N, C-alpha and C positions, 0 to 999 in steps of 0.2 A: 202423782198416779197413790194412792191408797193401798196398803197390804190386799185389801178387802179385794182390790180388783184383777190384781196382780193374778197372775196362772201359773200360782204353788200346792206342790203337794205334800198334802202333813207327810206324806208315807214312802215318797222323796223316788221319784222316776227315775231311775240310773241312766246316764247315758245319753239323756231325750236332751237336753239346755236348748239348744237347737231349734229343733221342734217346739218347744215351749218356751221357743222368744217367738216359732213367725206366730203360733196362736194367737199371742197376746198381740199381736200385731190385728190380726185380724179383730178379734174381740174391741180392740182400741178404737180399733175402725165403726166399725156395730154401735158403740156406745154413741159417737157420732153420729148415726145415726146412716150410715155408711156401709152397703151392702158389698160380701163378697163371699168366693167359694175357695172352699183347700180341700183334696185329695192327699189322704193320706193309705198313701200306696205299701206294703208290706206283705209276706210270705206269713205265714199264721203263726204264731203267738211273737212278735216280734211288738210289741204295746202299743198298737192302734187303737184299738178298745182303753188300753187305760188314759189315750190322751185324749177319745173322746169326752170320757169322766172327768178328766183333768177340765177340760173345757166347761163342762156343765157344772162345776164346782165355783169357775170362777166365772161365770155369771148368775146365775139363778140370784143372787140381792140384786143385779139390775132388768132382770126378764123373764121369758120364759122359754122353756124351755122342750122343743120336742125331739124325743129320741127311737129314734127307729130302729131296728133289727132285723134281721132275716130270721132269727132264733124265736119267735116272737108270733110266726104267721100262722101256726098253727098248721090246720088244713084250708083255713079262706084261701079262695081263687078269684079273687077281685080281681081287677080289669082296672088298670088308671094309663090312661092316653096321655101324649104328650100337649096338645090344645089344650085337654083341659086343664094342664098345672102349670098353667100363668100367675106367675109372678102374685101372691097375692098381699093382703094386709096383714099383718103379724094377727098372731089368734090370740084370747085373752086367759085368764087365767088360768082356764079347767085346763090345758093344755099340760099343766103339771099339776102332779095329786101327790107329790111326797116321793122322800128314799124306796123302793123297795128291797124288799128283803133279797140280798146274799144268800145264795145258797151253800153252806159251807159245812163239811162233815169234821167229825171231832178230829181225826187224825191227819187236817191239813190245815190245820189252825194257822201254821206261822211259813202259808206258801206265800209267793208271787202271785199277781191276777196276771192276767193276761201278758200287761204291759213290761211283768217285771218290776211289778212293784210289791215292795213286800207290806203284806198287811199287816204284820203286829212290830210294834219298835221293843225295843226292853231299854233301862235305866242300867247304867255300866256295874250295879253292884246287883245286878237280878239273880235272881235264882233259880230261875226258868223262866219260858216267854208272858210279860204284860202284854195283856190288845191292849191295842190304839184306837181312835175312834172310828167310825166305818166311813170310810169315804162315801159322798153325797154320788149317788146313782137312781137318774130319773127313772118313771114308770118306764118300761119300754112297750112300745107302740108296735104296728106292723107296721109291715110298709107299706097300705092300703093304708090302714088308719094316721100313719102320715102325712100323707098327699092327701089323702081326704082335710084334715084338721090345718092343711095349707090352704085349701083353697078356701074352707071356712070361716068368720066374724073374723074382726082386727081389733086390737087393740094400740093405745101409741108408744108400748114399749116396745124396743129392740127384740130380736126373738135368735131363738139361737135353735137350727137343725142340727141332729146329731142324726148320720145315717151312718150302723153300724154294717160290718160285716154287706153293703150293698152292692160285692161282686154275684151276693148266692142271689140276690132279687130275683122277680121274674121279670123279663127282655121287659116288659110294658114299662112296671114302675119303674127299673134302670133308667129308660128314656124319660121320661117322666123326671124325673129325676135329676137327670143333667141337664134337661130343658131346665129346670127354673133355677139352676148354678149357673146357666149360661145368662139369661136375665137380668141377674144379680147387678147391680151398679150404686153409685151416690142417691142416697135417699132414699131406699127400700128399706132400711133398716130392718135385714134379714143376714144373717151368716148364716151358709152352711160347711160344716166338718163334713167330709165322704172316707169313712175310712173301708178299705177294700183289698184286694188282692192286689199285686201288682201285673195286673192283669190292661185288659184293649178296651173295658169296658167304660172308662171316662179321661181315657187317651187325651177327650178336647179341653178339659180344669186341669188350670195351676194343681199344680202336686208333689208333694214331696219326698221324695222314697226313704221310706225305713231299711237302715243297716243292721248288721247285725252286732253287737252292743263290744265295746274295743275292751281290750284287755280288763285297763281299770275297771271299765264298769263291772266288766263278765264278775268281777274279783272283790269288787262291794256287794254285790248283789250275795254272791253264794256266801262269803262275810256275815251279813245276815242274816239270809238266811239259815245258812247254821248256828246261828247265837237264836234265833226268835222263831222257827220256823220246825216244819215235820226231821222227826230225830230228831232235838234237840238236845244236846248233852252240852253238859257245864263244860266236860275237855273240850282239849284245844281238835282244830280239823286237823288228819293226819295230813302234810305235806304232797306226798304222792296220793293219796287221796283226791286231794283236790285240784292237783294239776291237771290230774285223768278226769274227773269232772268241768274240769275249766273246759278243757280238750272233746269233752262228747258234744257239752254242752253247746259248742260252738256257737257262742255268743247272744242264743234264743234263749232269752229270759222264762218261758213259757217249760221250754226243753232243758231247763238247766231246776227249774222250780222242780220239776216231776220226777228226772232224776237223783237231787237228796231225797226227796221224798221218798225214794221207795229200798232207800238204806237205812238201816237199822246201826240205834247208836257204837256198833262194833267195827261193823265195817268202816262207820264214819270217820274212826279214830283209828285205825288201821293195825286195831287186835284181830281181825277177821279180814280174810281176804274180798280183795272188792271179789266181783261173777265177772265174768269176757263171757256176753260186753253185758254193761249197763242195762238194766232195765229202767224202765220206767219213758223207755223214747217213742212205744207205738202211740199214743195216743194223738203228741205233734202229730210220728207221721202220718197216720192217720186225715189229718188235714189236709194233706194238700191231695187227696185220694178223689175230693170233685174237679178238680183241675185233671185230671192224670186221667180220669173214665173218662169227659169231654173233649179231652184228643181224636182222632182218627187214630186207626191201627196200625196204621203207620208210620205215625208220628212217636205211640207207644211205645211200637219194639224196637225205633231207633235209643230211645233215651234209653229203652233196658241195656240194650249193646255200650252207650255211654256209659251207664251207668255202669256194668259188668269188666267195660273196657280200663276205667281210673282203679280199679282194686290192685292190681300188680303196677302200680306208679307209684311215686313218692306221693305225701299228702299234700294235696295244692298246686297238683303240678296238670290235670284236667287228662283228657288220654292226646293219639293224634289221632291228626284227624281225616290219615289217608288208610291208615285201620278201621276208623270205625268208615271210610265208604266201603271198604273193599266186606268188611262186613255184614253191613247193608244190602249191598250186592247177591253176597254167598246168601243172606237170608231170604233176596226174593223180592224187595226193596226197589218202587222203580228208580231208576236212576235222576230224572227228573225230579221227584222229591227229594231223594240225598243230594244234591245242586242248592236248591232251594234250604235244606236245613241244615245245611253245612256251609252254607255263604251267605243266607240268611236267616237271621230268627225268628220268624214270621211264624213258618212251618209247625214248630214246637214251642210258639205262643214265650217266645223269651227265655224259653229253661236252658239251651244250647248258647250259647257266646263261641265265636271263635274270637283267637286271637292267635296271629301267625299262623303254625301248623298248629295248634291244641284246639283244642274242645272241652271247656265248663257248663258248669251247670250255673244257671245263675235263679235264685242263690245256691250254695254248693248241699246246705242240705237237703236240697232237691234230689241226688242224688241217689241218699240213702233212703229217700222216700221210695222210689221208684224198684227199690232191689226192696224194702219189704213191702211193699203192695204189688210182689208179681209171686207167683207161685211157684213151690219149690223146684218142682220140676222144668218150667219154663227156666229159673233163673240158672237153674245146670244147663239147658242148656245151650244157653250165650254164652259162659261159660266155657263149655266142650267149643263150639265154634270159634270161638276167636284162639281159644288153646292150638286147637287142629293151624289156624291161619297167620302165627304165631310160628308152628313149629315148620311150618311148610316155605316161612320166608328164609331160615338154614341160618348157619354163621349167628357166633358166640351171642349178638346183640337180641336174640328173639330166645334164645331156648328159654333165661330164668324166666322171664316175661309166659312162657307157655306154661312151664312147669308152674309158676303163681296164679295160671290161670285154670289147668287142670286142678292145682291142690281145694277154688277154694269151687268146682263142680264136686268134690269128693262129698260121699253123705259120709264118711264116718273115718279114722284113724286109716292110716296106711303108710306101714311101716318104711316097704319099699318108694312110695311115692317122696315121704319126708329126706329120707336117706336123699336120694338125688336133687332135691330142693338144697339140701345142704350142705352138696357136694359143690353145687354148681354157682352157692354162694359167696363168689371169691371176686379177686378183684379182673377185669379193671373195670365192673358195674359199680355205682358211687356205696358206699355208705350207706346211707338212708337204704336207697331200694337194697342190699344185704339183708341187713337187720329185717325188710320187712319178709324176708324170704325167711329166715331164720327164724322166725316169729312162725311165719302160718308153718313149718317142720314139727316146731312144734306143738301147735298144734295138734299134728297130724300123727303123733310119738302116742304109741300107747302105751310106755313102758318110762314109769315116773321118774327114774335120774336121770336117764337121756331127756327125756321131756325139761325133768330142769336147765340142762347143760344146756342144752337149744336156746332155753329163751335165753341165758348169761350171756349167752355168744349175739344173739339176738340185742341185749342191751349192751354190751361193749359196740355193735356196729351204731347203735342208736346216741352212743356216747360219742363217737367219731363223729357223727355227722353236724353234731352242732345239738343235741336234741335230749337234753338230759332230761327233760319230762317224760318222755316216752320211756327213757332205761329206765328211771327209778321203777314207772310201772311193768316194764317187763320184769323189774328184779322183783318185785311183790310176786310177779305168780312163780317165781324160783324156790324151792323145793330145799332139804336140807342137801349137801354138795354131794354131789353122785362118785359109787365107788370108783372106782377106777379098773375101766373094763373094756374088753372088744369093741363095745358097741357103741362108744367114744371118736368123734372123725375130729381131726387134727382142729377143723374151723372150730369146732364144743370147745376144745381147750380142757374140761373136764374138770378135776376139782382144781378148788383154789380161782378157779373165773369171774363168780361172783363177788367176793370176795377182794379181787384185779379192778373191777368195774365199782365195784361201792369206794376203793383206795379213789379210782380214778376220780370219778364224782366230788370227792370231799377234794380233790388236792385242786378242782378248779370252783366248787363253790360253797367251801366247809370250810371247820374251825381247818388248820394246818396239821396240828397232830394227831387229828384224827387219822388223817389224808395218811402221814408218816407211820402209825401202827397200822392202818388196815392195809396196805403194799408191801410191808416188810411183810404179815402176815403171808399173803397171798404168795410172794417169792417165795415162801417155803415150801409152800402146795403145788405153788408146780412147775420149779424148780426139777425133780427126779424127769416127767415126761412134757414137760412143756419148758424150755430154755429160752426162747423168745419172749415169751410173756414174761417168765420170770424176772428177765434182762429188763423190762419197760415197767415189772414196778419197783426195781430194787431205783431206776434213775427216777421216775416218778418221787419214792420215799426219801434222796434224796432233795429232789426237791423242793419238795415242802419243808426239811431243818434247812434248806440253805432261805428260803423265804421268811423261815419265824429266826435266823437268827442263830438255829444250832450247829454251828462248828459237830462239836462230837457226834449228835445225827447224822448231820452228811458223812464223816468219816463211817461211818459207821454203814449205813447204807452201800456206797461204794466199796468198802471195801467186802463185802461180799460180793462183788462182781469179779467174775472169771472173764478176762477181756480175751484172753486165748485164740477162744474162734470168730471174732471182730475184727482185726486187720491191727495193724501198729497203730494209724493216726489216731485210733478210738484205747489205744491202750495208751499211749502217750497222756492223751486229756483226762480218763481216770485216774495215771501217776499224778501226773501233774497240778491238777486239783487238790488233791490229799495231800502231797507235799507241803501245796503253796498252805491250805491252813492247818495243817500241823506246825508251820513254821520253817519251814525248809527254802523258803524263799525262792534264793538261787536257783536250786535243782528243781524244784517248780516250774519257775518259768522256762529253763530252760526246756522241759520238757511242751509246755505250752506251744513255744513254738515250733515246735512238729505239727503242732496240727493247725498252724500257718502254715507252713512249708516244710513238708515231706520227705521234699529231696533235699535242704538242703540253702537251696538258691530262694534267695525273699526278693525277686524279684519278682512282681504282682503275683504274691500268696496264689498257689497252684491250686488251694483249694478249694481256688475258689472258680477253678475251671472244671477241677475233674467231681466234688462232691454234689448226685444229685440228688443225694435225700436232704430235706428240705429239716431231718432232723439233726442231719450231720454240718448240716448245714449251723446253725442253731446254735448247738457244741460248739464251733470254729470263733459265731459271733461271741458266746462269754470269752469263752479264752482269750481274744485279742483284747477283752474292755480287763480282764480280768488284768492283760498285761500293761494295761495302758496304750494300748496300740489305738487310738478310735479310731483313726481314715482308716486302717483296715476293719474296724467293724463295721464302722459303715460304709463299708464297698462292703463287706460279707454278709450285714443286714439284708441290703439289699434285695442281694440276690438269694437269700433264704425266701425271703416275701413274695421271690420272681418265682421260685418252686412249689412255697406255698401255694401262691393265687395260680398255679394252671396243676398242678399235681395233686395239690388238698393232701390232709383231709382239711376242712374246714374248721375244725373246733382250733387248729394249730396259727390260722391265719391272727388270732388277737395277740397273740404273741410274739408275731414274726412282726405283728407292726409294735409292741410294747419294746421290742428289743434293740429296733432300727433306733425308734423315737430316741430311745435313753442313750445311746451311741450318737446318736446327731446334738444330741442336747452335751455332752460330752464333749463333743467339736466345736462347741459356740453355732448349733443351726438351729437357732430356737425356731425361728418357723417351720422351717422344716417337721421339728421336732416336734411343733405344736400338731401339723396340718396330720400327720405320720398318726399319732395318739389318737387327737379325733375320731378316724377311718379305725383305728383300733378301739375306743369306747364301744365305737357301733355296733361292730363287730361279737364283742364280746357280751352287749348285753341282746344281740338275737342270738347268740350263744347259748345264753345261759352261763354262764361264769363272771358271778359277779368278783371273786378276788382278782380274776386279768381287768374288769374295774376299778376295783383301789390303786392296781398296778397305775394305770391309766389316768387313775387323775391325779395320782402323784408325782407322774409328768409331768401332767398338764399344769397343776400348778407350779415346777419349777420356771415353766415355758411363763407363764403370768407370771414371777416374781421376777423375770428378765421386761418380760415385753407389756403387762398390767391387761387390764386396769388392776387394781390393787382389788372390787370385789368381788373379778374371780378367780384371782389366786387365794382367797380368803374360801372360796365355793368350793373348788379344785381342790380344796386340803380338806375340806371338813367331811365332802364326799369321800376321797381316801382314808379320811380317819376312823370315818361310819363304817366301813366297813373293813379294815386292818384290824380295827384294836378288839373285834368281838372272836374274829378269824386265827387272833395271834400272829397276824402275819410286820414282822417288824420292818421291813427290808420298806414297802410304801406306809411307815409308820415313821418314819427315821427323813425319806425323801420328802415326805408332806412335812415333816416338820423345819426341815430344812430350807422347805421354799418360805414357809412362815416366815423366818428368819429371815430370809435375804429379803422380802417383802418388807418389811419393820428396816431396815437398812437404808433402803429405796423412798422410805419416807421419812427418813431421818429422826428412828426409833432407836438411837442404839441398846438403850436398855432391856429395853422390852427382845432385844434380840437377842442379846446375852444371854438374858433368861429363860428363851428358848434353847438356845443350842447346847447351853452352859452341859445339862444333861444330856447332849447325845456325845458329847466330844471328853471329853472323864468320866474315869474311871465311875463305877456303881451301878443299880441295880437298873437304872434308867439310860445307860450308856445304849448306845443306839447299832443299829445295823454293822455288824463287823465288815463287810464290804462297801458298804458308803459314810458310813457317819466321817473315813477320816477325812472328805471330800468336802465337810461343812467347817473345816479348822478353819479356814480365811475368812469365813464370815466371820465365825464364832470370835478371834482375834482382834480383826475390826472392831469389830461390835464391842466388848472389853477397853478396846485405847478409847474410841470416840464417848463413850458414855461413860468416864471416867470411874469407873468402878475398881479398879485398880485387881489386884489380888495376882500370882500367879502365873505369868504363860508358860516359863523357858520348857513344862515337861509338856505341853501340848503342841509347840512349834518343834522341841526337839523330834517328838512323837510325829510330827508328819515330814519334820528331815528326810526318816528315813524311810517312812515310805517312797517321800520325793527320790530319794537316790535309786531306787527301787523300781519301778513304775515308769512305763517310756509313757508315759502323758507329758509334751508337751508343753503343755499349761505351768507344771509340779515345778518349775524351778523356779517362778516369773510368778507361782503364788507363795513359793517359797521365799525366795527373796521380797517379796512385798510383807510379806509378818515379819520378818526379822526391821524392816525398817520401820513396824507402825513398835518395835518392839525397841529400836536400840536410841541410844544417847544421842543426843542433838547434833554433834557435833561429827556422826556416823550415820544419821538417817540420806543426809543428802547422797550419800553413797552409795546405800542399799538402795532407793528408788530408781539409783544410774542404773544400777545391777540390773532393778526385777525390769527396768524399760524394756534394757539389752536385752532380756529373754525372752519379754512379748515380743519381743521386731522381729526374733527369730525363729520366734514358736508359731508367729502369725495371732487374728482371733477378736472379733473389734470392741468386744464384750469385755473382758477380765483384763485386756489394754487398759479401754480407760476407763477401769475401777481404779486402776493401780493411779494412772493421770490424773483423775478427782482426788485421793486421797492425798498423792503430794502435791496439790496445787493446793488441799487443802493447808498441807501440814507445813507450803513457801506461806501463806497468807494471814498464817496466826503467830510465825517467825518477823512478822510483819515488814514481808518484803513481799509486799504486793501487787507490784511492778511485774516479777518473773513472774509469781502464781498464775499469772493473766495468759500464762501461753499453756503450759499443762489445763488448765482449768476447757480454757477455750477447745482442747483437740480432746478435751475430753467429751463435753458437747457434743461432737460434731461426729467425735465417735459413736455414741449414745442412739443422737440419731438415725444414725445408718446401721444399726443394728435393733434401729425401733423402741429399745428400751425408753421409753416415754415418761414413768418414775423419775428415772436416773436421770434421763436426759433436765427436770426440773429443778433437781438438787445438785446440778453443774454447772446451768442458768445461774440459780442461786447464789452459788459460792461466788461468781463471774462476776453477777449486779455485783456483790456484794466487794470485789478488787475494784470493782469502779468502773468496770468495761461494759455499757447499755448490749443487753443480746438481741439479736434481730426475729423479731418474727415470736416474743415469747409473751405471754401471755401480764399485763400488766395490770394491776389496779388501781388505774387513772383513772378508772371511769369516767361518765363523760362531764363532768364537774373539774377532773383534775382532784379524785380526791388527797391523794400522794404524791404530787407533783412535786408540793414545795419540801418532800423529804429527800433525803442523800439515800442511794443505794441501799446502803447498811440500815437507815431509823426503816425503809421502804417492809424490807426482809426484818424486824425487828416486830413491827407493829404489824405483819400477815401475820407472825407466830402469834403474839400477842393473844389477837382478834380471834383465831382457831381454838385456843382455850389452853395456849404454854404456859408454864409459868416460868418465870427469871431463869432461875437455871434450866428447864430444858431447852430454852430459849440457848445460854448460853452453849447446854450440850450439843445442841442442833449448828448451830452457828460456827463453831471453833470458838466462841470468847470464853471473856470471861464475868461471872457474875454481875460484879462491878463497870464490868466496861457495858454491859444488857442497859442495867439500871441505868445508869446514865443516860442511852441516849433512849432508854423510853420517854424518860422525862419530857427532851427536850420534843419527841413527839406528840408529849400532851399539851406543851405548851403552841407549837404548831400545829395543832389541830383544832386548839380550846377545848378538848375534854377534860373532865377532871377524873373517871377512873378508867378500868382495862372494861367494864360494864360496856359506858358509852363508846370505847372505840372500836367493840366488835358490833354491836349497834351499827355503826359508821361502815362498819369496814363489809358486812357480815356480809351483802350480795352479791356482794364483787370477790366475797374467797372463797375459797374452796375448802372443807370439815376436811380435816387430817383426825385420825385415829388415835392418843391420846392415854398416856396412863391418869388417871386418877389422883386427883389434888387436893388437898386440904382447901378449907376456903377459908378466904382472903379477904381483908380492907378492901370494898371497891372504891375509895379514896385515896387509896396508894398505888403509885406504879411497882412496889416495889414488890413483889411473886416472896412467896414463904419458900 
C-alpha cells in the first residue's frame, strides 16, 4: 500500500494510533469494494471530528466523500425515514466540491483542532510559529442533504460517508443513517464513519470508544502547541505551569488547547502566577450541556449530588454510593430511580458508573461539566445537604468531609471555617485528604500571610502523598514567607515551610546540591518554632549530601541536629554515622550496633519488634548496611517495607523497596532484589521521584550483571546514569558503573572492565561514592589480572583489606583472600584460593563462591593442571546455574570445555552439519571467539592462553575447516554464534590467522 492511500496526518494526531489503524482497515476494505461502518464514540473534545477528517483526506484520491454535520443543518426541518434510506449506489463527483474554508481567528493560529491535532508545525530553528498546510476538509452537508445524496445517482467509485456529531441529528435522520450502516456489506462499495457522543444512539453498530489521551500523548501535544500555538513564546514552558495544564486538561485535546490559549506568555513561563481556576474550560464544559439538558430532572439532580460529593474526595476516588443514596433520598428522589441509577448506568445514560462501593463519572470530565452547568445557588444547596449528612454521621471519619463540603458552599472568605478545616486536617486522614482540606482552608483565608502558609502546608501534604506536581502548583500560590504570628496553627508551620517543601521536592526529583542547600536554609527558619520539621529538614539535607558522596555536607547537616528530644536510639544513629564518616570507624560501629540492639542483646535485633516508625526502621536498615550486617539489613528492610505499606506515607515506598533490594543484593539474593527493585521503580514513577528511579535502575543493573541478559544490564545502567549525572547523584552512578564492569567480566572482557572500574576505586577526581566504591575492588582486581594490564594493585588490595577488617559483611574475608590469590606469586596462589574457599564455606552465597571457583579453575588450567581444574570449574558452573547467573555460567562452561570436559545442556556450535565437530574443545572456543571478531591477543586474554598458543590453534582450525581467512570463518560460523561486544581493533590481513 502506498503512502498516498494510508491514513496519515500531516499535522499529527497524538495518541490515536489504534484508531487510525482501524480506520485504515475500513478504507482498505472499501477500496476493495466491500462496505462497512464504524462509530467513533467519544465525549466532546477527544478527537472524533479530527479522525473523520483524516479518513476523508486518505480517501479523497480514491473516490467521493460525503461529509455531514449537525452544525451545517441551519433551520431546515426536513424529514428522512428509515424506509427511504435504502443502501444506494455511490453518488458521483458532485458529492465533493473541494475544501471548505476553516474559520480561525488570528489569536488561535497555533491551536489544535477538535481532535487534538496541532494545526501548525515549526522547524527546530524557528523564530516563531510557521504555518503548515491546511488539512483536507470536505464541504459540510446537512444531515438531510447527506441522506438525499445517498439516495441519488451513483458512480463506479467507492464512496466514504462521514457523519459528524450524529448524536445531535434529529431522530429521523439518526434512524435513517443507522439503517443504512446496518445494510452495508461485501460489494456495497460504501463506507460509513459516524462520530457521535458516547450515548445509546448507535449502540447496535460496531463502535470504537475514544478515551482521554495518555500522559505521554498529552505532554507531546502540549509541547507542540506551546511552541507553535496560542501564546507561543521562545521561552520554555514553566514545569509547574506545564504540569498544571496537563492536570486540568485531563487528556482532552480540545480542553488542553483552550486552557493554553487563555494564558499569556508571562503565565506560560512562570513569571506571572496562574489564576485559579484556569480560564478557558468553559467551551468544552458547555459542550456537555445538550446531554445534561436532555436528561430527566431526577437524573440531573443525582448527577449534581454525585459531582458535589466528589469535591471532598481525592482525585479519581469517585464518591461513596451509600452517601449518594442517602443524599438522593434526602433530596426527595424516588427510591426506585435511585436503585436503578446506582446499580445500573441506564438512568443517567452511562454518565455514572459503579465500581464496588464507589460511584464514578464516565468520563471524569463530566463531573466538572455538571458543576459548571449548574447555577451557583443549586450547587451551594447540594454542598450544604451533603455537609449535613456527613455531619450527622458523626465520628472523625465524617468531620473533615463535612467541613470540606461547607467550604465548597461558602460564598466567600470565612476565617472561622478555614481554621476548623486546618485543625481537622491531621492524622489519620490520608495525606491527599489533608492536602485538599488545607488548600480549601487557604482559599477561605482572607489574611495573605496566613493564606500563603496554608497553601505551603497543603503542598507539604501533597508531597507526602506522592503528588509532586500538585505540591508545586500549591507552592506557586504562596507569597513571601509569612511572618511569625499568633494566627499560625501547628499544622501550617509558618516561616520556612515553603522552602522545606521545595527542598523535599528537590531531594526526590532535582539536583542533590539544591536539595541540600534548600533544606539547610529551611531548617534554620523552622528551628525556633517548629523543631519537628527542622529535624526532618536536616535529615533530608544529610540524605542529599550522602547520595552526592559529600561526606562533609553530611557531617554539617547531622552536626546541627540536637538528638536529645528523640531518644537514645536516634542519638546513637546520629553519633555513629558521624563517627564513621569522620574516620572513627570502631567508635561509629559500636554506636550503630545500639541502633540494632538497644538492650545489648544481639538475639533477634529488638528494633525489629519495637520500632513501628517506618523512617526509624529505614535508619536502622542503613545502620545495618554500614556495619555490613547484611542479614539484619534484609530483615529490617522487610519490616520497614511492611510498615510503609500499612502506615505510609506512600512517598516512602520507593525508598523502602530500594533499601531492601540493595540489602538483598549484598546478601546474594539477586532474584529477590530484582523483584523488589522493579516494584520500587514503578512506585517511584507513580509518585514522581526520578531520583529514586535512578537509584533503583542502578540496583537493577547490578542484579542484571549477575542474572543477565547483558542488554538489560546496559539499559538499566544507561537509565541510572541518565538520571544520576544531571542531578549529581554519585551513589547510583557508582553502582551503575560497577554493574557494567561486572557485566564486562561475565562476558570475558576484562580490559573493558578494568577501564571502567579503575577510576572508581583509585584516588582521583572520578573516584566513586565513598560508601560503595570499595565493594567494586574485587571486580577491579580480577579485571586487571585477567586483562594483563599490570599495574600496582597492592594499595587497592590494602585498602580493601582495611575495610574487610572493619566490616561484618560475611563475604569480605573470602573476597579479600581471592584478591590476594589473584595477585600472589604462583607458589602462594594455591593456598590463597583454598583460604578463600574456606571463607566462602562459612559465609554461604553461591555467586561469590562460584566466582572464586571459576578463577581458581582458570588458574589451574593455565598452570597446565587441567585435570585438577575440572573440579572447581564444574562446581562453578553448577553454582552459577543455581543462582541463574547465565552469562557467568556460559563463561564457566567454556572454561570447562577447554579443560576437556563436555558440558551437558550447553549450546554447542556444531550446527546441523557438525561444522565444528572435527575440532577439539579448545579449538572450538578459539574459533567462536575469532568468529565474533576478537583479535588473537583478546582471545588469549579471554581464554587465559598465550597469543602464540592461540595462533597455533587457529592455524589448525583453518586447516580443519578449509577456510583461508578470519572473514571466511566468521561467515561459516556467523549464524551459530552469538555476537559478543568487544573493543575496536585495527584492520588486519584477511589472509592470515594472525591478529595484531
